[in-house]
N, CA, C and O atoms as a GROMACS GRO file, in nm:
protein
  472
    1UNK      N    1  11.900  10.042   7.874
    1UNK     CA    2  11.905  10.006   8.004
    1UNK      C    3  12.078   9.938   7.978
    1UNK      O    4  12.118   9.871   7.884
    2UNK      N    5  12.131   9.972   8.062
    2UNK     CA    6  12.313   9.944   8.106
    2UNK      C    7  12.301   9.798   8.144
    2UNK      O    8  12.203   9.737   8.185
    3UNK      N    9  12.406   9.764   8.124
    3UNK     CA   10  12.476   9.646   8.180
    3UNK      C   11  12.446   9.637   8.320
    3UNK      O   12  12.391   9.536   8.363
    4UNK      N   13  12.480   9.748   8.408
    4UNK     CA   14  12.432   9.746   8.540
    4UNK      C   15  12.292   9.709   8.593
    4UNK      O   16  12.264   9.630   8.683
    5UNK      N   17  12.200   9.798   8.505
    5UNK     CA   18  12.090   9.785   8.566
    5UNK      C   19  12.028   9.631   8.494
    5UNK      O   20  11.937   9.573   8.552
    6UNK      N   21  12.072   9.590   8.400
    6UNK     CA   22  12.039   9.435   8.398
    6UNK      C   23  12.041   9.281   8.467
    6UNK      O   24  11.970   9.181   8.481
    7UNK      N   25  12.194   9.344   8.505
    7UNK     CA   26  12.258   9.245   8.576
    7UNK      C   27  12.209   9.237   8.726
    7UNK      O   28  12.200   9.131   8.789
    8UNK      N   29  12.167   9.416   8.794
    8UNK     CA   30  12.125   9.448   8.923
    8UNK      C   31  11.974   9.500   8.889
    8UNK      O   32  11.963   9.619   8.915
    9UNK      N   33  11.879   9.452   8.848
    9UNK     CA   34  11.748   9.538   8.821
    9UNK      C   35  11.699   9.648   8.960
    9UNK      O   36  11.763   9.619   9.061
   10UNK      N   37  11.633   9.726   8.974
   10UNK     CA   38  11.564   9.776   9.076
   10UNK      C   39  11.580   9.681   9.191
   10UNK      O   40  11.662   9.672   9.283
   11UNK      N   41  11.464   9.609   9.152
   11UNK     CA   42  11.379   9.519   9.277
   11UNK      C   43  11.532   9.448   9.353
   11UNK      O   44  11.542   9.448   9.476
   12UNK      N   45  11.599   9.414   9.300
   12UNK     CA   46  11.730   9.348   9.362
   12UNK      C   47  11.805   9.426   9.425
   12UNK      O   48  11.863   9.382   9.524
   13UNK      N   49  11.824   9.564   9.387
   13UNK     CA   50  11.895   9.681   9.422
   13UNK      C   51  11.859   9.716   9.564
   13UNK      O   52  11.933   9.732   9.661
   14UNK      N   53  11.708   9.726   9.551
   14UNK     CA   54  11.686   9.769   9.685
   14UNK      C   55  11.649   9.675   9.794
   14UNK      O   56  11.617   9.713   9.907
   15UNK      N   57  11.656   9.547   9.756
   15UNK     CA   58  11.680   9.428   9.861
   15UNK      C   59  11.798   9.430   9.905
   15UNK      O   60  11.810   9.422  10.027
   16UNK      N   61  11.948   9.446   9.803
   16UNK     CA   62  12.062   9.423   9.845
   16UNK      C   63  12.103   9.560   9.937
   16UNK      O   64  12.201   9.560  10.012
   17UNK      N   65  12.008   9.684   9.918
   17UNK     CA   66  12.067   9.785  10.035
   17UNK      C   67  12.056   9.738  10.174
   17UNK      O   68  12.135   9.758  10.266
   18UNK      N   69  11.917   9.657  10.172
   18UNK     CA   70  11.883   9.623  10.308
   18UNK      C   71  11.990   9.576  10.390
   18UNK      O   72  11.996   9.606  10.510
   19UNK      N   73  12.098   9.484  10.319
   19UNK     CA   74  12.172   9.387  10.363
   19UNK      C   75  12.350   9.433  10.369
   19UNK      O   76  12.436   9.386  10.444
   20UNK      N   77  12.365   9.523  10.278
   20UNK     CA   78  12.493   9.579  10.258
   20UNK      C   79  12.523   9.678  10.358
   20UNK      O   80  12.449   9.774  10.383
   21UNK      N   81  12.659   9.648  10.430
   21UNK     CA   82  12.731   9.744  10.542
   21UNK      C   83  12.760   9.900  10.473
   21UNK      O   84  12.793   9.916  10.356
   22UNK      N   85  12.744   9.992  10.555
   22UNK     CA   86  12.792  10.112  10.528
   22UNK      C   87  12.932  10.118  10.526
   22UNK      O   88  13.003  10.065  10.612
   23UNK      N   89  12.987  10.200  10.399
   23UNK     CA   90  13.140  10.182  10.345
   23UNK      C   91  13.204  10.249  10.462
   23UNK      O   92  13.146  10.326  10.539
   24UNK      N   93  13.306  10.218  10.468
   24UNK     CA   94  13.390  10.269  10.574
   24UNK      C   95  13.480  10.385  10.539
   24UNK      O   96  13.541  10.407  10.434
   25UNK      N   97  13.472  10.462  10.663
   25UNK     CA   98  13.520  10.600  10.668
   25UNK      C   99  13.662  10.613  10.616
   25UNK      O  100  13.734  10.514  10.629
   26UNK      N  101  13.713  10.726  10.557
   26UNK     CA  102  13.867  10.703  10.530
   26UNK      C  103  13.885  10.861  10.590
   26UNK      O  104  13.866  10.972  10.540
   27UNK      N  105  13.938  10.806  10.744
   27UNK     CA  106  13.962  10.944  10.824
   27UNK      C  107  14.121  11.027  10.753
   27UNK      O  108  14.156  11.141  10.784
   28UNK      N  109  14.194  10.939  10.658
   28UNK     CA  110  14.294  10.996  10.633
   28UNK      C  111  14.314  11.078  10.516
   28UNK      O  112  14.413  11.144  10.486
   29UNK      N  113  14.186  11.060  10.444
   29UNK     CA  114  14.119  11.178  10.286
   29UNK      C  115  14.234  11.130  10.205
   29UNK      O  116  14.342  11.087  10.247
   30UNK      N  117  14.194  11.143  10.083
   30UNK     CA  118  14.268  11.116  10.006
   30UNK      C  119  14.234  11.004   9.915
   30UNK      O  120  14.124  10.949   9.931
   31UNK      N  121  14.327  10.956   9.806
   31UNK     CA  122  14.275  10.847   9.783
   31UNK      C  123  14.190  10.837   9.678
   31UNK      O  124  14.119  10.935   9.658
   32UNK      N  125  14.178  10.734   9.598
   32UNK     CA  126  14.070  10.747   9.503
   32UNK      C  127  13.928  10.721   9.587
   32UNK      O  128  13.919  10.684   9.704
   33UNK      N  129  13.823  10.751   9.497
   33UNK     CA  130  13.685  10.753   9.540
   33UNK      C  131  13.626  10.612   9.570
   33UNK      O  132  13.634  10.561   9.458
   34UNK      N  133  13.589  10.548   9.627
   34UNK     CA  134  13.508  10.383   9.646
   34UNK      C  135  13.414  10.390   9.525
   34UNK      O  136  13.329  10.475   9.496
   35UNK      N  137  13.448  10.290   9.470
   35UNK     CA  138  13.336  10.265   9.320
   35UNK      C  139  13.174  10.242   9.430
   35UNK      O  140  13.161  10.220   9.550
   36UNK      N  141  13.077  10.258   9.318
   36UNK     CA  142  12.963  10.275   9.374
   36UNK      C  143  12.902  10.100   9.399
   36UNK      O  144  12.924  10.019   9.309
   37UNK      N  145  12.834  10.061   9.514
   37UNK     CA  146  12.819   9.924   9.576
   37UNK      C  147  12.734   9.886   9.449
   37UNK      O  148  12.775   9.773   9.424
   38UNK      N  149  12.623   9.920   9.339
   38UNK     CA  150  12.572   9.876   9.248
   38UNK      C  151  12.680   9.835   9.129
   38UNK      O  152  12.690   9.720   9.084
   39UNK      N  153  12.737   9.920   9.096
   39UNK     CA  154  12.836   9.893   9.006
   39UNK      C  155  12.909   9.745   9.015
   39UNK      O  156  12.921   9.647   8.941
   40UNK      N  157  12.951   9.782   9.146
   40UNK     CA  158  13.061   9.629   9.208
   40UNK      C  159  12.979   9.544   9.218
   40UNK      O  160  13.031   9.438   9.182
   41UNK      N  161  12.853   9.527   9.254
   41UNK     CA  162  12.757   9.417   9.277
   41UNK      C  163  12.734   9.342   9.123
   41UNK      O  164  12.761   9.223   9.106
   42UNK      N  165  12.689   9.417   9.031
   42UNK     CA  166  12.685   9.381   8.902
   42UNK      C  167  12.806   9.306   8.859
   42UNK      O  168  12.784   9.190   8.825
   43UNK      N  169  12.984   9.366   8.851
   43UNK     CA  170  13.043   9.307   8.826
   43UNK      C  171  13.092   9.176   8.901
   43UNK      O  172  13.185   9.103   8.866
   44UNK      N  173  13.002   9.160   9.021
   44UNK     CA  174  13.043   9.028   9.077
   44UNK      C  175  12.915   8.918   9.026
   44UNK      O  176  12.940   8.798   9.026
   45UNK      N  177  12.807   8.958   8.991
   45UNK     CA  178  12.712   8.918   8.938
   45UNK      C  179  12.782   8.850   8.801
   45UNK      O  180  12.767   8.735   8.760
   46UNK      N  181  12.849   8.940   8.752
   46UNK     CA  182  12.862   8.910   8.611
   46UNK      C  183  12.962   8.794   8.630
   46UNK      O  184  12.926   8.683   8.592
   47UNK      N  185  13.070   8.808   8.678
   47UNK     CA  186  13.180   8.663   8.730
   47UNK      C  187  13.130   8.553   8.755
   47UNK      O  188  13.154   8.449   8.694
   48UNK      N  189  13.028   8.573   8.884
   48UNK     CA  190  12.950   8.445   8.905
   48UNK      C  191  12.876   8.357   8.781
   48UNK      O  192  12.884   8.234   8.780
   49UNK      N  193  12.806   8.428   8.680
   49UNK     CA  194  12.764   8.402   8.589
   49UNK      C  195  12.784   8.376   8.454
   49UNK      O  196  12.719   8.310   8.374
   50UNK      N  197  12.880   8.436   8.445
   50UNK     CA  198  12.968   8.444   8.347
   50UNK      C  199  13.062   8.314   8.286
   50UNK      O  200  13.076   8.263   8.175
   51UNK      N  201  13.120   8.289   8.422
   51UNK     CA  202  13.242   8.193   8.410
   51UNK      C  203  13.365   8.234   8.396
   51UNK      O  204  13.466   8.164   8.392
   52UNK      N  205  13.356   8.360   8.390
   52UNK     CA  206  13.522   8.415   8.348
   52UNK      C  207  13.602   8.468   8.508
   52UNK      O  208  13.547   8.487   8.617
   53UNK      N  209  13.689   8.477   8.486
   53UNK     CA  210  13.807   8.489   8.628
   53UNK      C  211  13.745   8.658   8.675
   53UNK      O  212  13.651   8.722   8.626
   54UNK      N  213  13.822   8.687   8.767
   54UNK     CA  214  13.786   8.795   8.843
   54UNK      C  215  13.912   8.896   8.722
   54UNK      O  216  13.872   9.004   8.677
   55UNK      N  217  14.002   8.863   8.699
   55UNK     CA  218  14.142   8.918   8.592
   55UNK      C  219  14.036   8.956   8.462
   55UNK      O  220  14.021   9.078   8.454
   56UNK      N  221  13.956   8.875   8.356
   56UNK     CA  222  13.914   8.833   8.305
   56UNK      C  223  13.770   8.953   8.274
   56UNK      O  224  13.724   8.985   8.164
   57UNK      N  225  13.734   8.990   8.386
   57UNK     CA  226  13.611   9.159   8.423
   57UNK      C  227  13.637   9.208   8.297
   57UNK      O  228  13.754   9.201   8.260
   58UNK      N  229  13.531   9.268   8.201
   58UNK     CA  230  13.563   9.366   8.110
   58UNK      C  231  13.555   9.485   8.202
   58UNK      O  232  13.446   9.508   8.255
   59UNK      N  233  13.668   9.572   8.229
   59UNK     CA  234  13.667   9.693   8.289
   59UNK      C  235  13.600   9.790   8.237
   59UNK      O  236  13.521   9.856   8.304
   60UNK      N  237  13.621   9.812   8.110
   60UNK     CA  238  13.519   9.940   8.019
   60UNK      C  239  13.380   9.914   8.057
   60UNK      O  240  13.307  10.013   8.067
   61UNK      N  241  13.332   9.800   8.081
   61UNK     CA  242  13.189   9.771   8.110
   61UNK      C  243  13.161   9.830   8.210
   61UNK      O  244  13.082   9.923   8.197
   62UNK      N  245  13.217   9.800   8.350
   62UNK     CA  246  13.205   9.822   8.469
   62UNK      C  247  13.250   9.936   8.588
   62UNK      O  248  13.230   9.952   8.708
   63UNK      N  249  13.330  10.011   8.468
   63UNK     CA  250  13.407  10.120   8.550
   63UNK      C  251  13.489  10.063   8.647
   63UNK      O  252  13.520  10.138   8.739
   64UNK      N  253  13.529   9.956   8.649
   64UNK     CA  254  13.607   9.915   8.794
   64UNK      C  255  13.708   9.769   8.770
   64UNK      O  256  13.657   9.666   8.724
   65UNK      N  257  13.800   9.774   8.794
   65UNK     CA  258  13.887   9.619   8.779
   65UNK      C  259  13.823   9.492   8.843
   65UNK      O  260  13.712   9.488   8.897
   66UNK      N  261  13.911   9.386   8.827
   66UNK     CA  262  13.859   9.293   8.890
   66UNK      C  263  13.880   9.256   9.030
   66UNK      O  264  13.805   9.194   9.106
   67UNK      N  265  14.021   9.315   9.052
   67UNK     CA  266  14.089   9.284   9.137
   67UNK      C  267  13.987   9.400   9.272
   67UNK      O  268  13.986   9.375   9.393
   68UNK      N  269  13.933   9.491   9.224
   68UNK     CA  270  13.829   9.575   9.322
   68UNK      C  271  13.726   9.497   9.305
   68UNK      O  272  13.664   9.544   9.400
   69UNK      N  273  13.659   9.423   9.266
   69UNK     CA  274  13.497   9.381   9.255
   69UNK      C  275  13.627   9.233   9.327
   69UNK      O  276  13.641   9.267   9.444
   70UNK      N  277  13.680   9.151   9.314
   70UNK     CA  278  13.705   9.079   9.410
   70UNK      C  279  13.726   9.121   9.539
   70UNK      O  280  13.660   9.052   9.617
   71UNK      N  281  13.816   9.239   9.614
   71UNK     CA  282  13.824   9.284   9.705
   71UNK      C  283  13.696   9.326   9.790
   71UNK      O  284  13.688   9.329   9.913
   72UNK      N  285  13.613   9.353   9.713
   72UNK     CA  286  13.453   9.378   9.795
   72UNK      C  287  13.367   9.261   9.780
   72UNK      O  288  13.271   9.276   9.855
   73UNK      N  289  13.359   9.150   9.715
   73UNK     CA  290  13.354   9.029   9.714
   73UNK      C  291  13.397   8.989   9.841
   73UNK      O  292  13.316   8.971   9.931
   74UNK      N  293  13.502   8.976   9.856
   74UNK     CA  294  13.562   8.936   9.981
   74UNK      C  295  13.516   9.014  10.149
   74UNK      O  296  13.514   8.976  10.266
   75UNK      N  297  13.491   9.106  10.094
   75UNK     CA  298  13.472   9.203  10.184
   75UNK      C  299  13.321   9.200  10.243
   75UNK      O  300  13.303   9.212  10.365
   76UNK      N  301  13.238   9.187  10.176
   76UNK     CA  302  13.104   9.147  10.183
   76UNK      C  303  13.080   8.980  10.177
   76UNK      O  304  12.970   8.937  10.140
   77UNK      N  305  13.154   8.918  10.202
   77UNK     CA  306  13.185   8.773  10.226
   77UNK      C  307  13.184   8.768  10.383
   77UNK      O  308  13.105   8.705  10.454
   78UNK      N  309  13.284   8.843  10.422
   78UNK     CA  310  13.322   8.840  10.563
   78UNK      C  311  13.202   8.895  10.638
   78UNK      O  312  13.180   8.854  10.752
   79UNK      N  313  13.118   8.996  10.577
   79UNK     CA  314  13.020   9.071  10.648
   79UNK      C  315  12.885   9.001  10.652
   79UNK      O  316  12.788   9.065  10.693
   80UNK      N  317  12.869   8.844  10.602
   80UNK     CA  318  12.784   8.742  10.582
   80UNK      C  319  12.638   8.832  10.498
   80UNK      O  320  12.520   8.848  10.531
   81UNK      N  321  12.704   8.866  10.402
   81UNK     CA  322  12.606   8.974  10.309
   81UNK      C  323  12.535   8.874  10.195
   81UNK      O  324  12.421   8.896  10.153
   82UNK      N  325  12.588   8.800  10.165
   82UNK     CA  326  12.528   8.686  10.070
   82UNK      C  327  12.426   8.598  10.151
   82UNK      O  328  12.318   8.567  10.100
   83UNK      N  329  12.459   8.560  10.271
   83UNK     CA  330  12.360   8.507  10.345
   83UNK      C  331  12.266   8.597  10.369
   83UNK      O  332  12.163   8.568  10.309
   84UNK      N  333  12.258   8.697  10.435
   84UNK     CA  334  12.174   8.789  10.468
   84UNK      C  335  12.103   8.800  10.358
   84UNK      O  336  11.982   8.792  10.380
   85UNK      N  337  12.146   8.824  10.192
   85UNK     CA  338  12.053   8.868  10.085
   85UNK      C  339  11.959   8.748  10.082
   85UNK      O  340  11.839   8.764  10.057
   86UNK      N  341  12.006   8.637  10.105
   86UNK     CA  342  11.970   8.486  10.045
   86UNK      C  343  11.829   8.489  10.158
   86UNK      O  344  11.721   8.456  10.110
   87UNK      N  345  11.836   8.522  10.279
   87UNK     CA  346  11.708   8.540  10.373
   87UNK      C  347  11.618   8.622  10.325
   87UNK      O  348  11.506   8.574  10.311
   88UNK      N  349  11.638   8.770  10.285
   88UNK     CA  350  11.578   8.859  10.273
   88UNK      C  351  11.516   8.809  10.132
   88UNK      O  352  11.393   8.800  10.138
   89UNK      N  353  11.564   8.778  10.023
   89UNK     CA  354  11.522   8.751   9.914
   89UNK      C  355  11.388   8.655   9.949
   89UNK      O  356  11.270   8.677   9.924
   90UNK      N  357  11.460   8.520  10.029
   90UNK     CA  358  11.316   8.407  10.076
   90UNK      C  359  11.223   8.504  10.125
   90UNK      O  360  11.123   8.521  10.055
   91UNK      N  361  11.233   8.566  10.224
   91UNK     CA  362  11.123   8.598  10.303
   91UNK      C  363  11.051   8.753  10.194
   91UNK      O  364  10.937   8.777  10.233
   92UNK      N  365  11.085   8.830  10.101
   92UNK     CA  366  11.019   8.894  10.006
   92UNK      C  367  10.930   8.788   9.924
   92UNK      O  368  10.813   8.809   9.893
   93UNK      N  369  11.004   8.672   9.892
   93UNK     CA  370  10.897   8.618   9.801
   93UNK      C  371  10.840   8.504   9.854
   93UNK      O  372  10.802   8.418   9.775
   94UNK      N  373  10.826   8.487   9.972
   94UNK     CA  374  10.771   8.415  10.073
   94UNK      C  375  10.602   8.517  10.110
   94UNK      O  376  10.484   8.482  10.112
   95UNK      N  377  10.660   8.627  10.131
   95UNK     CA  378  10.545   8.746  10.175
   95UNK      C  379  10.504   8.746  10.059
   95UNK      O  380  10.399   8.808  10.069
   96UNK      N  381  10.518   8.714   9.936
   96UNK     CA  382  10.451   8.752   9.849
   96UNK      C  383  10.354   8.602   9.789
   96UNK      O  384  10.267   8.624   9.704
   97UNK      N  385  10.369   8.492   9.826
   97UNK     CA  386  10.324   8.376   9.838
   97UNK      C  387  10.398   8.338   9.700
   97UNK      O  388  10.321   8.287   9.618
   98UNK      N  389  10.518   8.351   9.663
   98UNK     CA  390  10.598   8.294   9.562
   98UNK      C  391  10.701   8.214   9.549
   98UNK      O  392  10.782   8.220   9.456
   99UNK      N  393  10.703   8.119   9.660
   99UNK     CA  394  10.805   8.008   9.713
   99UNK      C  395  10.720   7.866   9.692
   99UNK      O  396  10.616   7.833   9.748
  100UNK      N  397  10.765   7.823   9.634
  100UNK     CA  398  10.744   7.672   9.598
  100UNK      C  399  10.812   7.540   9.680
  100UNK      O  400  10.897   7.463   9.637
  101UNK      N  401  10.747   7.539   9.810
  101UNK     CA  402  10.832   7.462   9.890
  101UNK      C  403  10.816   7.294   9.817
  101UNK      O  404  10.895   7.208   9.857
  102UNK      N  405  10.751   7.270   9.751
  102UNK     CA  406  10.759   7.142   9.660
  102UNK      C  407  10.850   7.114   9.574
  102UNK      O  408  10.868   6.998   9.536
  103UNK      N  409  10.918   7.211   9.532
  103UNK     CA  410  11.059   7.218   9.473
  103UNK      C  411  11.211   7.232   9.555
  103UNK      O  412  11.317   7.264   9.501
  104UNK      N  413  11.199   7.211   9.650
  104UNK     CA  414  11.350   7.235   9.729
  104UNK      C  415  11.379   7.122   9.771
  104UNK      O  416  11.310   7.021   9.784
  105UNK      N  417  11.527   7.150   9.800
  105UNK     CA  418  11.628   6.999   9.821
  105UNK      C  419  11.692   7.036   9.944
  105UNK      O  420  11.728   7.152   9.965
  106UNK      N  421  11.706   6.959  10.013
  106UNK     CA  422  11.793   6.950  10.143
  106UNK      C  423  11.905   6.892  10.099
  106UNK      O  424  11.896   6.816  10.003
  107UNK      N  425  12.026   6.915  10.158
  107UNK     CA  426  12.158   6.876  10.174
  107UNK      C  427  12.208   6.806  10.274
  107UNK      O  428  12.176   6.862  10.379
  108UNK      N  429  12.266   6.716  10.292
  108UNK     CA  430  12.347   6.675  10.424
  108UNK      C  431  12.451   6.588  10.428
  108UNK      O  432  12.469   6.547  10.314
  109UNK      N  433  12.522   6.543  10.498
  109UNK     CA  434  12.651   6.483  10.480
  109UNK      C  435  12.656   6.415  10.618
  109UNK      O  436  12.657   6.470  10.728
  110UNK      N  437  12.662   6.257  10.583
  110UNK     CA  438  12.683   6.143  10.669
  110UNK      C  439  12.840   6.124  10.679
  110UNK      O  440  12.913   6.143  10.581
  111UNK      N  441  12.888   6.085  10.808
  111UNK     CA  442  13.023   6.042  10.812
  111UNK      C  443  13.014   5.911  10.926
  111UNK      O  444  12.951   5.912  11.031
  112UNK      N  445  13.069   5.838  10.889
  112UNK     CA  446  13.079   5.707  10.977
  112UNK      C  447  13.157   5.758  11.081
  112UNK      O  448  13.238   5.848  11.058
  113UNK      N  449  13.140   5.706  11.203
  113UNK     CA  450  13.245   5.739  11.330
  113UNK      C  451  13.303   5.621  11.348
  113UNK      O  452  13.253   5.519  11.396
  114UNK      N  453  13.460   5.648  11.289
  114UNK     CA  454  13.562   5.518  11.322
  114UNK      C  455  13.595   5.481  11.460
  114UNK      O  456  13.545   5.564  11.536
  115UNK      N  457  13.646   5.410  11.509
  115UNK     CA  458  13.703   5.333  11.638
  115UNK      C  459  13.624   5.407  11.747
  115UNK      O  460  13.664   5.492  11.827
  116UNK      N  461  13.503   5.354  11.731
  116UNK     CA  462  13.376   5.395  11.842
  116UNK      C  463  13.364   5.562  11.858
  116UNK      O  464  13.313   5.611  11.959
  117UNK      N  465  13.400   5.621  11.781
  117UNK     CA  466  13.372   5.780  11.803
  117UNK      C  467  13.202   5.779  11.801
  117UNK      O  468  13.119   5.706  11.746
  118UNK      N  469  13.194   5.914  11.900
  118UNK     CA  470  13.076   5.942  11.982
  118UNK      C  471  13.013   6.051  11.807
  118UNK      O  472  12.905   6.110  11.806
   0.00000   0.00000   0.00000
């Protein structure tokens, strides 16, 4: 099993495919081929879990540069892929009865209204 399959197992990949947008068409043609979404996702997971920077991404392991991984991360962030993936994972776990709501946390922020603010 390669690094891509370890970081993005088949089950996660199937869920991710539900939320990732279609690759944009390049009507002008030419240029480099677009890197595989699963390889890019594995690179993003690696950066997120290893603590390395985008520039430190081991290109030989993933076949793409940190610049490419960051560009796709930004593209997917704008498309709300991460929020949608979170929802899909929660739905899947809930359907299996694998969510333990006794171990959840709710975060909030309270701010004082200064000068009689509403």
